[in-house]
mmCIF entry with sequence, helices, sheets and N, C-alpha, C, O atoms, coordinates in Angstrom:
data_MODEL
# 
_entry.id   MODEL 
# 
_entity.id                         1 
_entity.type                       polymer 
_entity.pdbx_number_of_molecules   1 
# 
_entity_poly.entity_id                      1 
_entity_poly.type                           'polypeptide(L)' 
_entity_poly.nstd_linkage                   no 
_entity_poly.nstd_monomer                   no 
_entity_poly.pdbx_seq_one_letter_code       MTIDQWLQAALADADRRGLPALKPLLEALARATRALRAADFNDDATK 
_entity_poly.pdbx_seq_one_letter_code_can   MTIDQWLQAALADADRRGLPALKPLLEALARATRALRAADFNDDATK 
_entity_poly.pdbx_strand_id                 A 
# 
loop_
_entity_poly_seq.entity_id 
_entity_poly_seq.num 
_entity_poly_seq.mon_id 
_entity_poly_seq.hetero 
1 1  MET n 
1 2  THR n 
1 3  ILE n 
1 4  ASP n 
1 5  GLN n 
1 6  TRP n 
1 7  LEU n 
1 8  GLN n 
1 9  ALA n 
1 10 ALA n 
1 11 LEU n 
1 12 ALA n 
1 13 ASP n 
1 14 ALA n 
1 15 ASP n 
1 16 ARG n 
1 17 ARG n 
1 18 GLY n 
1 19 LEU n 
1 20 PRO n 
1 21 ALA n 
1 22 LEU n 
1 23 LYS n 
1 24 PRO n 
1 25 LEU n 
1 26 LEU n 
1 27 GLU n 
1 28 ALA n 
1 29 LEU n 
1 30 ALA n 
1 31 ARG n 
1 32 ALA n 
1 33 THR n 
1 34 ARG n 
1 35 ALA n 
1 36 LEU n 
1 37 ARG n 
1 38 ALA n 
1 39 ALA n 
1 40 ASP n 
1 41 PHE n 
1 42 ASN n 
1 43 ASP n 
1 44 ASP n 
1 45 ALA n 
1 46 THR n 
1 47 LYS n 
# 
_struct_asym.id          A 
_struct_asym.entity_id   1 
# 
loop_
_struct_conf.conf_type_id 
_struct_conf.id 
_struct_conf.pdbx_PDB_helix_id 
_struct_conf.beg_label_comp_id 
_struct_conf.beg_label_asym_id 
_struct_conf.beg_label_seq_id 
_struct_conf.pdbx_beg_PDB_ins_code 
_struct_conf.end_label_comp_id 
_struct_conf.end_label_asym_id 
_struct_conf.end_label_seq_id 
_struct_conf.pdbx_end_PDB_ins_code 
_struct_conf.beg_auth_comp_id 
_struct_conf.beg_auth_asym_id 
_struct_conf.beg_auth_seq_id 
_struct_conf.end_auth_comp_id 
_struct_conf.end_auth_asym_id 
_struct_conf.end_auth_seq_id 
_struct_conf.pdbx_PDB_helix_class 
_struct_conf.details 
_struct_conf.pdbx_PDB_helix_length 
HELX_P HELX_P1 AA1 ILE A 3  ? ARG A 16 ? ILE A 3  ARG A 16 1 ? 14 
HELX_P HELX_P2 AA2 LEU A 22 ? ALA A 38 ? LEU A 22 ALA A 38 1 ? 17 
HELX_P HELX_P3 AA3 ASP A 40 ? ASN A 42 ? ASP A 40 ASN A 42 5 ? 3  
# 
_struct_conf_type.id          HELX_P 
_struct_conf_type.criteria    ? 
_struct_conf_type.reference   ? 
# 
loop_
_atom_site.group_PDB 
_atom_site.id 
_atom_site.type_symbol 
_atom_site.label_atom_id 
_atom_site.label_alt_id 
_atom_site.label_comp_id 
_atom_site.label_asym_id 
_atom_site.label_entity_id 
_atom_site.label_seq_id 
_atom_site.pdbx_PDB_ins_code 
_atom_site.Cartn_x 
_atom_site.Cartn_y 
_atom_site.Cartn_z 
_atom_site.occupancy 
_atom_site.B_iso_or_equiv 
_atom_site.pdbx_formal_charge 
_atom_site.auth_seq_id 
_atom_site.auth_comp_id 
_atom_site.auth_asym_id 
_atom_site.auth_atom_id 
_atom_site.pdbx_PDB_model_num 
ATOM 1   N N  . MET A 1 1  ? 60.887 84.702 -298.313 1.00 0.00 ? 1  MET A N  1 
ATOM 2   C CA . MET A 1 1  ? 61.413 85.522 -299.388 1.00 0.00 ? 1  MET A CA 1 
ATOM 3   C C  . MET A 1 1  ? 60.240 86.202 -300.085 1.00 0.00 ? 1  MET A C  1 
ATOM 4   O O  . MET A 1 1  ? 59.258 85.554 -300.448 1.00 0.00 ? 1  MET A O  1 
ATOM 5   N N  . THR A 1 2  ? 60.353 87.489 -300.264 1.00 0.00 ? 2  THR A N  1 
ATOM 6   C CA . THR A 1 2  ? 59.308 88.240 -300.962 1.00 0.00 ? 2  THR A CA 1 
ATOM 7   C C  . THR A 1 2  ? 59.519 88.161 -302.469 1.00 0.00 ? 2  THR A C  1 
ATOM 8   O O  . THR A 1 2  ? 60.562 87.711 -302.943 1.00 0.00 ? 2  THR A O  1 
ATOM 9   N N  . ILE A 1 3  ? 58.525 88.602 -303.202 1.00 0.00 ? 3  ILE A N  1 
ATOM 10  C CA . ILE A 1 3  ? 58.643 88.631 -304.661 1.00 0.00 ? 3  ILE A CA 1 
ATOM 11  C C  . ILE A 1 3  ? 59.786 89.562 -305.067 1.00 0.00 ? 3  ILE A C  1 
ATOM 12  O O  . ILE A 1 3  ? 60.563 89.241 -305.966 1.00 0.00 ? 3  ILE A O  1 
ATOM 13  N N  . ASP A 1 4  ? 59.884 90.712 -304.405 1.00 0.00 ? 4  ASP A N  1 
ATOM 14  C CA . ASP A 1 4  ? 60.947 91.658 -304.728 1.00 0.00 ? 4  ASP A CA 1 
ATOM 15  C C  . ASP A 1 4  ? 62.332 91.071 -304.442 1.00 0.00 ? 4  ASP A C  1 
ATOM 16  O O  . ASP A 1 4  ? 63.265 91.260 -305.222 1.00 0.00 ? 4  ASP A O  1 
ATOM 17  N N  . GLN A 1 5  ? 62.457 90.372 -303.340 1.00 0.00 ? 5  GLN A N  1 
ATOM 18  C CA . GLN A 1 5  ? 63.745 89.734 -303.028 1.00 0.00 ? 5  GLN A CA 1 
ATOM 19  C C  . GLN A 1 5  ? 64.081 88.668 -304.060 1.00 0.00 ? 5  GLN A C  1 
ATOM 20  O O  . GLN A 1 5  ? 65.220 88.572 -304.517 1.00 0.00 ? 5  GLN A O  1 
ATOM 21  N N  . TRP A 1 6  ? 63.088 87.873 -304.423 1.00 0.00 ? 6  TRP A N  1 
ATOM 22  C CA . TRP A 1 6  ? 63.305 86.846 -305.427 1.00 0.00 ? 6  TRP A CA 1 
ATOM 23  C C  . TRP A 1 6  ? 63.724 87.476 -306.752 1.00 0.00 ? 6  TRP A C  1 
ATOM 24  O O  . TRP A 1 6  ? 64.660 87.015 -307.404 1.00 0.00 ? 6  TRP A O  1 
ATOM 25  N N  . LEU A 1 7  ? 63.015 88.538 -307.138 1.00 0.00 ? 7  LEU A N  1 
ATOM 26  C CA . LEU A 1 7  ? 63.314 89.188 -308.413 1.00 0.00 ? 7  LEU A CA 1 
ATOM 27  C C  . LEU A 1 7  ? 64.738 89.730 -308.430 1.00 0.00 ? 7  LEU A C  1 
ATOM 28  O O  . LEU A 1 7  ? 65.459 89.541 -309.409 1.00 0.00 ? 7  LEU A O  1 
ATOM 29  N N  . GLN A 1 8  ? 65.146 90.394 -307.368 1.00 0.00 ? 8  GLN A N  1 
ATOM 30  C CA . GLN A 1 8  ? 66.506 90.932 -307.328 1.00 0.00 ? 8  GLN A CA 1 
ATOM 31  C C  . GLN A 1 8  ? 67.548 89.811 -307.428 1.00 0.00 ? 8  GLN A C  1 
ATOM 32  O O  . GLN A 1 8  ? 68.549 89.950 -308.130 1.00 0.00 ? 8  GLN A O  1 
ATOM 33  N N  . ALA A 1 9  ? 67.308 88.716 -306.733 1.00 0.00 ? 9  ALA A N  1 
ATOM 34  C CA . ALA A 1 9  ? 68.230 87.582 -306.794 1.00 0.00 ? 9  ALA A CA 1 
ATOM 35  C C  . ALA A 1 9  ? 68.249 86.972 -308.200 1.00 0.00 ? 9  ALA A C  1 
ATOM 36  O O  . ALA A 1 9  ? 69.312 86.632 -308.720 1.00 0.00 ? 9  ALA A O  1 
ATOM 37  N N  . ALA A 1 10 ? 67.083 86.839 -308.801 1.00 0.00 ? 10 ALA A N  1 
ATOM 38  C CA . ALA A 1 10 ? 67.002 86.248 -310.138 1.00 0.00 ? 10 ALA A CA 1 
ATOM 39  C C  . ALA A 1 10 ? 67.653 87.149 -311.184 1.00 0.00 ? 10 ALA A C  1 
ATOM 40  O O  . ALA A 1 10 ? 68.324 86.660 -312.093 1.00 0.00 ? 10 ALA A O  1 
ATOM 41  N N  . LEU A 1 11 ? 67.460 88.452 -311.062 1.00 0.00 ? 11 LEU A N  1 
ATOM 42  C CA . LEU A 1 11 ? 68.086 89.391 -311.996 1.00 0.00 ? 11 LEU A CA 1 
ATOM 43  C C  . LEU A 1 11 ? 69.606 89.366 -311.857 1.00 0.00 ? 11 LEU A C  1 
ATOM 44  O O  . LEU A 1 11 ? 70.330 89.391 -312.853 1.00 0.00 ? 11 LEU A O  1 
ATOM 45  N N  . ALA A 1 12 ? 70.079 89.317 -310.619 1.00 0.00 ? 12 ALA A N  1 
ATOM 46  C CA . ALA A 1 12 ? 71.525 89.244 -310.385 1.00 0.00 ? 12 ALA A CA 1 
ATOM 47  C C  . ALA A 1 12 ? 72.092 87.945 -310.965 1.00 0.00 ? 12 ALA A C  1 
ATOM 48  O O  . ALA A 1 12 ? 73.181 87.945 -311.539 1.00 0.00 ? 12 ALA A O  1 
ATOM 49  N N  . ASP A 1 13 ? 71.365 86.856 -310.818 1.00 0.00 ? 13 ASP A N  1 
ATOM 50  C CA . ASP A 1 13 ? 71.814 85.583 -311.364 1.00 0.00 ? 13 ASP A CA 1 
ATOM 51  C C  . ASP A 1 13 ? 71.860 85.633 -312.891 1.00 0.00 ? 13 ASP A C  1 
ATOM 52  O O  . ASP A 1 13 ? 72.792 85.114 -313.505 1.00 0.00 ? 13 ASP A O  1 
ATOM 53  N N  . ALA A 1 14 ? 70.860 86.253 -313.498 1.00 0.00 ? 14 ALA A N  1 
ATOM 54  C CA . ALA A 1 14 ? 70.850 86.395 -314.956 1.00 0.00 ? 14 ALA A CA 1 
ATOM 55  C C  . ALA A 1 14 ? 72.059 87.209 -315.411 1.00 0.00 ? 14 ALA A C  1 
ATOM 56  O O  . ALA A 1 14 ? 72.680 86.889 -316.425 1.00 0.00 ? 14 ALA A O  1 
ATOM 57  N N  . ASP A 1 15 ? 72.391 88.257 -314.663 1.00 0.00 ? 15 ASP A N  1 
ATOM 58  C CA . ASP A 1 15 ? 73.586 89.047 -314.982 1.00 0.00 ? 15 ASP A CA 1 
ATOM 59  C C  . ASP A 1 15 ? 74.853 88.199 -314.889 1.00 0.00 ? 15 ASP A C  1 
ATOM 60  O O  . ASP A 1 15 ? 75.696 88.222 -315.786 1.00 0.00 ? 15 ASP A O  1 
ATOM 61  N N  . ARG A 1 16 ? 74.974 87.455 -313.799 1.00 0.00 ? 16 ARG A N  1 
ATOM 62  C CA . ARG A 1 16 ? 76.160 86.614 -313.601 1.00 0.00 ? 16 ARG A CA 1 
ATOM 63  C C  . ARG A 1 16 ? 76.320 85.586 -314.722 1.00 0.00 ? 16 ARG A C  1 
ATOM 64  O O  . ARG A 1 16 ? 77.436 85.261 -315.127 1.00 0.00 ? 16 ARG A O  1 
ATOM 65  N N  . ARG A 1 17 ? 75.203 85.088 -315.209 1.00 0.00 ? 17 ARG A N  1 
ATOM 66  C CA . ARG A 1 17 ? 75.244 84.057 -316.256 1.00 0.00 ? 17 ARG A CA 1 
ATOM 67  C C  . ARG A 1 17 ? 75.316 84.646 -317.664 1.00 0.00 ? 17 ARG A C  1 
ATOM 68  O O  . ARG A 1 17 ? 75.401 83.910 -318.647 1.00 0.00 ? 17 ARG A O  1 
ATOM 69  N N  . GLY A 1 18 ? 75.280 85.971 -317.753 1.00 0.00 ? 18 GLY A N  1 
ATOM 70  C CA . GLY A 1 18 ? 75.346 86.606 -319.068 1.00 0.00 ? 18 GLY A CA 1 
ATOM 71  C C  . GLY A 1 18 ? 74.092 86.402 -319.889 1.00 0.00 ? 18 GLY A C  1 
ATOM 72  O O  . GLY A 1 18 ? 74.162 86.195 -321.100 1.00 0.00 ? 18 GLY A O  1 
ATOM 73  N N  . LEU A 1 19 ? 72.930 86.459 -319.226 1.00 0.00 ? 19 LEU A N  1 
ATOM 74  C CA . LEU A 1 19 ? 71.644 86.239 -319.898 1.00 0.00 ? 19 LEU A CA 1 
ATOM 75  C C  . LEU A 1 19 ? 70.751 87.481 -319.790 1.00 0.00 ? 19 LEU A C  1 
ATOM 76  O O  . LEU A 1 19 ? 69.711 87.428 -319.134 1.00 0.00 ? 19 LEU A O  1 
ATOM 77  N N  . PRO A 1 20 ? 71.132 88.581 -320.412 1.00 0.00 ? 20 PRO A N  1 
ATOM 78  C CA . PRO A 1 20 ? 70.338 89.813 -320.283 1.00 0.00 ? 20 PRO A CA 1 
ATOM 79  C C  . PRO A 1 20 ? 68.927 89.694 -320.866 1.00 0.00 ? 20 PRO A C  1 
ATOM 80  O O  . PRO A 1 20 ? 68.019 90.396 -320.421 1.00 0.00 ? 20 PRO A O  1 
ATOM 81  N N  . ALA A 1 21 ? 68.734 88.829 -321.841 1.00 0.00 ? 21 ALA A N  1 
ATOM 82  C CA . ALA A 1 21 ? 67.410 88.649 -322.445 1.00 0.00 ? 21 ALA A CA 1 
ATOM 83  C C  . ALA A 1 21 ? 66.417 88.025 -321.471 1.00 0.00 ? 21 ALA A C  1 
ATOM 84  O O  . ALA A 1 21 ? 65.208 88.110 -321.686 1.00 0.00 ? 21 ALA A O  1 
ATOM 85  N N  . LEU A 1 22 ? 66.901 87.409 -320.423 1.00 0.00 ? 22 LEU A N  1 
ATOM 86  C CA . LEU A 1 22 ? 66.032 86.774 -319.432 1.00 0.00 ? 22 LEU A CA 1 
ATOM 87  C C  . LEU A 1 22 ? 65.385 87.797 -318.501 1.00 0.00 ? 22 LEU A C  1 
ATOM 88  O O  . LEU A 1 22 ? 64.337 87.520 -317.917 1.00 0.00 ? 22 LEU A O  1 
ATOM 89  N N  . LYS A 1 23 ? 65.988 88.961 -318.355 1.00 0.00 ? 23 LYS A N  1 
ATOM 90  C CA . LYS A 1 23 ? 65.512 89.948 -317.386 1.00 0.00 ? 23 LYS A CA 1 
ATOM 91  C C  . LYS A 1 23 ? 64.069 90.398 -317.614 1.00 0.00 ? 23 LYS A C  1 
ATOM 92  O O  . LYS A 1 23 ? 63.305 90.441 -316.649 1.00 0.00 ? 23 LYS A O  1 
ATOM 93  N N  . PRO A 1 24 ? 63.653 90.737 -318.840 1.00 0.00 ? 24 PRO A N  1 
ATOM 94  C CA . PRO A 1 24 ? 62.238 91.119 -319.029 1.00 0.00 ? 24 PRO A CA 1 
ATOM 95  C C  . PRO A 1 24 ? 61.271 89.985 -318.692 1.00 0.00 ? 24 PRO A C  1 
ATOM 96  O O  . PRO A 1 24 ? 60.169 90.235 -318.203 1.00 0.00 ? 24 PRO A O  1 
ATOM 97  N N  . LEU A 1 25 ? 61.669 88.757 -318.945 1.00 0.00 ? 25 LEU A N  1 
ATOM 98  C CA . LEU A 1 25 ? 60.809 87.616 -318.616 1.00 0.00 ? 25 LEU A CA 1 
ATOM 99  C C  . LEU A 1 25 ? 60.664 87.454 -317.109 1.00 0.00 ? 25 LEU A C  1 
ATOM 100 O O  . LEU A 1 25 ? 59.573 87.167 -316.617 1.00 0.00 ? 25 LEU A O  1 
ATOM 101 N N  . LEU A 1 26 ? 61.754 87.635 -316.379 1.00 0.00 ? 26 LEU A N  1 
ATOM 102 C CA . LEU A 1 26 ? 61.702 87.553 -314.921 1.00 0.00 ? 26 LEU A CA 1 
ATOM 103 C C  . LEU A 1 26 ? 60.839 88.663 -314.340 1.00 0.00 ? 26 LEU A C  1 
ATOM 104 O O  . LEU A 1 26 ? 60.072 88.438 -313.404 1.00 0.00 ? 26 LEU A O  1 
ATOM 105 N N  . GLU A 1 27 ? 60.967 89.864 -314.898 1.00 0.00 ? 27 GLU A N  1 
ATOM 106 C CA . GLU A 1 27 ? 60.153 90.989 -314.425 1.00 0.00 ? 27 GLU A CA 1 
ATOM 107 C C  . GLU A 1 27 ? 58.677 90.742 -314.704 1.00 0.00 ? 27 GLU A C  1 
ATOM 108 O O  . GLU A 1 27 ? 57.826 91.058 -313.872 1.00 0.00 ? 27 GLU A O  1 
ATOM 109 N N  . ALA A 1 28 ? 58.370 90.180 -315.868 1.00 0.00 ? 28 ALA A N  1 
ATOM 110 C CA . ALA A 1 28 ? 56.975 89.855 -316.192 1.00 0.00 ? 28 ALA A CA 1 
ATOM 111 C C  . ALA A 1 28 ? 56.432 88.779 -315.256 1.00 0.00 ? 28 ALA A C  1 
ATOM 112 O O  . ALA A 1 28 ? 55.281 88.851 -314.827 1.00 0.00 ? 28 ALA A O  1 
ATOM 113 N N  . LEU A 1 29 ? 57.244 87.798 -314.943 1.00 0.00 ? 29 LEU A N  1 
ATOM 114 C CA . LEU A 1 29 ? 56.822 86.747 -314.006 1.00 0.00 ? 29 LEU A CA 1 
ATOM 115 C C  . LEU A 1 29 ? 56.545 87.340 -312.626 1.00 0.00 ? 29 LEU A C  1 
ATOM 116 O O  . LEU A 1 29 ? 55.578 86.951 -311.971 1.00 0.00 ? 29 LEU A O  1 
ATOM 117 N N  . ALA A 1 30 ? 57.371 88.261 -312.184 1.00 0.00 ? 30 ALA A N  1 
ATOM 118 C CA . ALA A 1 30 ? 57.152 88.906 -310.890 1.00 0.00 ? 30 ALA A CA 1 
ATOM 119 C C  . ALA A 1 30 ? 55.849 89.697 -310.898 1.00 0.00 ? 30 ALA A C  1 
ATOM 120 O O  . ALA A 1 30 ? 55.089 89.645 -309.931 1.00 0.00 ? 30 ALA A O  1 
ATOM 121 N N  . ARG A 1 31 ? 55.582 90.430 -311.981 1.00 0.00 ? 31 ARG A N  1 
ATOM 122 C CA . ARG A 1 31 ? 54.316 91.186 -312.076 1.00 0.00 ? 31 ARG A CA 1 
ATOM 123 C C  . ARG A 1 31 ? 53.116 90.250 -312.054 1.00 0.00 ? 31 ARG A C  1 
ATOM 124 O O  . ARG A 1 31 ? 52.127 90.516 -311.371 1.00 0.00 ? 31 ARG A O  1 
ATOM 125 N N  . ALA A 1 32 ? 53.203 89.156 -312.801 1.00 0.00 ? 32 ALA A N  1 
ATOM 126 C CA . ALA A 1 32 ? 52.095 88.195 -312.847 1.00 0.00 ? 32 ALA A CA 1 
ATOM 127 C C  . ALA A 1 32 ? 51.874 87.549 -311.482 1.00 0.00 ? 32 ALA A C  1 
ATOM 128 O O  . ALA A 1 32 ? 50.733 87.340 -311.072 1.00 0.00 ? 32 ALA A O  1 
ATOM 129 N N  . THR A 1 33 ? 52.945 87.238 -310.790 1.00 0.00 ? 33 THR A N  1 
ATOM 130 C CA . THR A 1 33 ? 52.831 86.639 -309.461 1.00 0.00 ? 33 THR A CA 1 
ATOM 131 C C  . THR A 1 33 ? 52.178 87.610 -308.488 1.00 0.00 ? 33 THR A C  1 
ATOM 132 O O  . THR A 1 33 ? 51.329 87.215 -307.689 1.00 0.00 ? 33 THR A O  1 
ATOM 133 N N  . ARG A 1 34 ? 52.572 88.882 -308.552 1.00 0.00 ? 34 ARG A N  1 
ATOM 134 C CA . ARG A 1 34 ? 51.936 89.901 -307.692 1.00 0.00 ? 34 ARG A CA 1 
ATOM 135 C C  . ARG A 1 34 ? 50.439 89.994 -307.981 1.00 0.00 ? 34 ARG A C  1 
ATOM 136 O O  . ARG A 1 34 ? 49.623 90.065 -307.061 1.00 0.00 ? 34 ARG A O  1 
ATOM 137 N N  . ALA A 1 35 ? 50.088 89.992 -309.265 1.00 0.00 ? 35 ALA A N  1 
ATOM 138 C CA . ALA A 1 35 ? 48.671 90.095 -309.651 1.00 0.00 ? 35 ALA A CA 1 
ATOM 139 C C  . ALA A 1 35 ? 47.881 88.889 -309.152 1.00 0.00 ? 35 ALA A C  1 
ATOM 140 O O  . ALA A 1 35 ? 46.768 89.044 -308.650 1.00 0.00 ? 35 ALA A O  1 
ATOM 141 N N  . LEU A 1 36 ? 48.441 87.703 -309.283 1.00 0.00 ? 36 LEU A N  1 
ATOM 142 C CA . LEU A 1 36 ? 47.745 86.500 -308.814 1.00 0.00 ? 36 LEU A CA 1 
ATOM 143 C C  . LEU A 1 36 ? 47.569 86.515 -307.296 1.00 0.00 ? 36 LEU A C  1 
ATOM 144 O O  . LEU A 1 36 ? 46.514 86.141 -306.786 1.00 0.00 ? 36 LEU A O  1 
ATOM 145 N N  . ARG A 1 37 ? 48.595 86.943 -306.587 1.00 0.00 ? 37 ARG A N  1 
ATOM 146 C CA . ARG A 1 37 ? 48.494 86.990 -305.124 1.00 0.00 ? 37 ARG A CA 1 
ATOM 147 C C  . ARG A 1 37 ? 47.510 88.040 -304.643 1.00 0.00 ? 37 ARG A C  1 
ATOM 148 O O  . ARG A 1 37 ? 46.942 87.907 -303.559 1.00 0.00 ? 37 ARG A O  1 
ATOM 149 N N  . ALA A 1 38 ? 47.300 89.083 -305.438 1.00 0.00 ? 38 ALA A N  1 
ATOM 150 C CA . ALA A 1 38 ? 46.378 90.148 -305.061 1.00 0.00 ? 38 ALA A CA 1 
ATOM 151 C C  . ALA A 1 38 ? 44.937 89.878 -305.509 1.00 0.00 ? 38 ALA A C  1 
ATOM 152 O O  . ALA A 1 38 ? 44.030 90.628 -305.147 1.00 0.00 ? 38 ALA A O  1 
ATOM 153 N N  . ALA A 1 39 ? 44.722 88.832 -306.279 1.00 0.00 ? 39 ALA A N  1 
ATOM 154 C CA . ALA A 1 39 ? 43.407 88.539 -306.840 1.00 0.00 ? 39 ALA A CA 1 
ATOM 155 C C  . ALA A 1 39 ? 42.376 88.225 -305.754 1.00 0.00 ? 39 ALA A C  1 
ATOM 156 O O  . ALA A 1 39 ? 42.711 87.715 -304.685 1.00 0.00 ? 39 ALA A O  1 
ATOM 157 N N  . ASP A 1 40 ? 41.127 88.540 -306.054 1.00 0.00 ? 40 ASP A N  1 
ATOM 158 C CA . ASP A 1 40 ? 40.018 88.324 -305.115 1.00 0.00 ? 40 ASP A CA 1 
ATOM 159 C C  . ASP A 1 40 ? 39.874 86.866 -304.691 1.00 0.00 ? 40 ASP A C  1 
ATOM 160 O O  . ASP A 1 40 ? 39.543 86.591 -303.538 1.00 0.00 ? 40 ASP A O  1 
ATOM 161 N N  . PHE A 1 41 ? 40.115 85.946 -305.590 1.00 0.00 ? 41 PHE A N  1 
ATOM 162 C CA . PHE A 1 41 ? 39.893 84.545 -305.260 1.00 0.00 ? 41 PHE A CA 1 
ATOM 163 C C  . PHE A 1 41 ? 40.835 84.041 -304.188 1.00 0.00 ? 41 PHE A C  1 
ATOM 164 O O  . PHE A 1 41 ? 40.628 82.943 -303.670 1.00 0.00 ? 41 PHE A O  1 
ATOM 165 N N  . ASN A 1 42 ? 41.858 84.795 -303.835 1.00 0.00 ? 42 ASN A N  1 
ATOM 166 C CA . ASN A 1 42 ? 42.774 84.390 -302.774 1.00 0.00 ? 42 ASN A CA 1 
ATOM 167 C C  . ASN A 1 42 ? 42.261 84.774 -301.392 1.00 0.00 ? 42 ASN A C  1 
ATOM 168 O O  . ASN A 1 42 ? 42.804 84.312 -300.389 1.00 0.00 ? 42 ASN A O  1 
ATOM 169 N N  . ASP A 1 43 ? 41.226 85.608 -301.317 1.00 0.00 ? 43 ASP A N  1 
ATOM 170 C CA . ASP A 1 43 ? 40.748 86.100 -300.038 1.00 0.00 ? 43 ASP A CA 1 
ATOM 171 C C  . ASP A 1 43 ? 40.117 85.009 -299.183 1.00 0.00 ? 43 ASP A C  1 
ATOM 172 O O  . ASP A 1 43 ? 40.450 84.885 -298.004 1.00 0.00 ? 43 ASP A O  1 
ATOM 173 N N  . ASP A 1 44 ? 39.212 84.214 -299.751 1.00 0.00 ? 44 ASP A N  1 
ATOM 174 C CA . ASP A 1 44 ? 38.527 83.193 -298.970 1.00 0.00 ? 44 ASP A CA 1 
ATOM 175 C C  . ASP A 1 44 ? 38.188 82.026 -299.895 1.00 0.00 ? 44 ASP A C  1 
ATOM 176 O O  . ASP A 1 44 ? 37.291 82.130 -300.731 1.00 0.00 ? 44 ASP A O  1 
ATOM 177 N N  . ALA A 1 45 ? 38.884 80.957 -299.746 1.00 0.00 ? 45 ALA A N  1 
ATOM 178 C CA . ALA A 1 45 ? 38.707 79.790 -300.619 1.00 0.00 ? 45 ALA A CA 1 
ATOM 179 C C  . ALA A 1 45 ? 37.458 78.996 -300.293 1.00 0.00 ? 45 ALA A C  1 
ATOM 180 O O  . ALA A 1 45 ? 37.110 78.078 -301.036 1.00 0.00 ? 45 ALA A O  1 
ATOM 181 N N  . THR A 1 46 ? 36.763 79.322 -299.195 1.00 0.00 ? 46 THR A N  1 
ATOM 182 C CA . THR A 1 46 ? 35.561 78.566 -298.822 1.00 0.00 ? 46 THR A CA 1 
ATOM 183 C C  . THR A 1 46 ? 34.299 79.104 -299.470 1.00 0.00 ? 46 THR A C  1 
ATOM 184 O O  . THR A 1 46 ? 33.231 78.520 -299.284 1.00 0.00 ? 46 THR A O  1 
ATOM 185 N N  . LYS A 1 47 ? 34.374 80.182 -300.213 1.00 0.00 ? 47 LYS A N  1 
ATOM 186 C CA . LYS A 1 47 ? 33.183 80.769 -300.844 1.00 0.00 ? 47 LYS A CA 1 
ATOM 187 C C  . LYS A 1 47 ? 32.747 79.965 -302.039 1.00 0.00 ? 47 LYS A C  1 
ATOM 188 O O  . LYS A 1 47 ? 31.762 80.312 -302.690 1.00 0.00 ? 47 LYS A O  1 
# 
C-alpha cells in the first residue's frame, strides 16, 4: 500500500465516521511520512 492509497482510505474512513476535523491531520501525517521516506538518512544506513 502506498502513502497515497493509505491516505485515500483514511480520508474515506474519516468521512464514513463523520470526523471531518481528522482530515487535515491525516494529510499532515501523509506529508510527514513522505518527507521522512525521502530523507537522506534512508539512503544507506551503513554510513
